[in-house]
N, C-alpha and C positions, 0 to 999 in steps of 0.2 A: 504494500500500500504506500502510495506517495503522499507526503504531507508537506505543506509549507508552514514554517513557523518563523516568527520574528527573530532576527539576529539579536543576540544579547552579549554583553561584555564578557560573560563567562565562556563565550565561543572562541575567544581569540586563539588559543593554542590549537584547537581543532581546525580553525579556519586556515591557520598557517600550514598545517599538515596537508590540507586539501590542495594548497597552491604548489605542493612539491611534485604534482603530476607534470612531468616534463613535456608530455604531449600538448598540454594546454598552452605552453608558451609559443607554440607554432600558430595559435589561433587567437590569442588574447593580448591586448595591450595593458589591461588592468584587471584587477581582481576585486575591486570594490568601487562604490560611487566616488565621484570627485570630492575632494576635501572632506573625506570621511574615513573613519576607522571603526573596527568592530566595537571598540569601547566608547566611541564618540561620533554620533551622527544626528542630524537634525530631522526628526520624524515629521516635521511639517513640510519638508522638501524631499524626503527620501522614504520610500517603502522598501525595506530590505529583508530578505527571507533566506533561511537555510532550507535547502531541499533535502528531505529525509525519505529514505526507503526503508520501511520496517525498522524505524528508529535509528538507522545508520545515516550519518550525514554524507551525502554524495555530491553536493554542489550548493550553489547560491544563485539568487536572482534578485535584481533590484530595479526599481523605477524611480528616477530622480527628476525633479523639476528642471526644465530647460530655462536657464537664466534669461535668454533672449526671447523665448516664445512661451508665455505663461500658460497657454492651453496645451502645451506639449510636454511629455515626459520622455526621458531617454532610458531605454532598456539595456540592461547588462545581465548576462547569464553565463554560467559555466557549470559543466557536469564533469566530475572527476572520475577517472577509472574507465577503461575501455569497455568493461562489462556493463556499465550503466548507460552507454551511448547507443543510439540506434534502436531504442525500444519505446519511443513515444513519450519519454519522461519530460524532455524539453518542451514539447508541444503542450502537454498537460500543465507544466509549471508556468509557462507563459500565460496561458488562458486564466489559470487560477490567480496568479500574481496580479494580472490586470483587473480581475473581478474584485479582489480584496482591496487593491490600491484605489480603485474608483470610489469605494466607500469612505476612504480616508482623505483623499484630496481630489479636487476636480481637475479633469483634463479631457481633451477631445482627441488628441493624437498621441501615438506611441511611435518613436523613431529609434533607429539603431544604425550602427555601422557594422559591417561584417566583411571580413577579408574575402576577396574574390576567389581564393583557392579553398575556402571552407564550404564545399558543396553540400555537405550534410546539414550544416547550420542554415544555409540558404533555403534548402528544401523545407526544413522545419519552419522557418519564418514564413515562407509562402503558404504552407499548410495552415498556419495560424491567421493568414489574411494580409500579411505584409506585401508591399509592392516596391520594387526598385524605383527610386525617385532621383537618383544621382550616383555619381561615382567620384572617386578622388584617389589621391596618393598621400602617404605620410612617411616620415622617416622613423624607422625603428631605433631603439637605443643603440643597436650595433651599427647603425648607419645604413642598413638595407632599406630599400624602397618597398613600401607595402601598398599594394593596390586594394581598394575597398569599394564596396557598394554602400550607399545610403538607402535605407528602406524605411517605409512609413506605413502606418495603418491608422485609419479613422476608427475610433471606438464609439460604438452605438450606446445610447443611454439605456 
C-alpha cells in the first residue's frame, strides 16, 4: 500500500539515506524544495511528503509555490530503488500529492522540468495529464549541459 505523509524533522537521516541512490543523480538536480530542508520549510508555500510503501520510505514528492506565478506550483519527485520504479507509484503519488496540496493552498497549474533523457518520468507525467510547454538547457554542477522539457498541467477544481 502506498501512502503519502508529511515530511517531519525526524526524517532527516532517513531522507539523506534515500539520496544515496546513485541512479537518481542521473535524473535529478535537487532532492528537496528550494530554500528548504527537512527540518525547516514553510508549509504555507510548500507541501512536502514522504512516499511510503508498506511503511518503508521509498521517495519524496513536493509542490512548492512559484514565486513569479502565484497560481502555479512546481512539482518535484523522486523514487529511490530500482524495484520501486516502473510500477505506477509515481503516477499515484503525483495525483495524491496534488489532491492533498489543493486542500492546503490554492493553485491552478502544476509545472515541472524533466530531463529529456528521462523517458520513464516523461511517460509518467503524460499519464498524469502533463503536456510539454517548452524546453531548455542548464549546466550541471560538473559543467555538463542538461537538456530538459518544461511540462505543465491545469488542475481542475
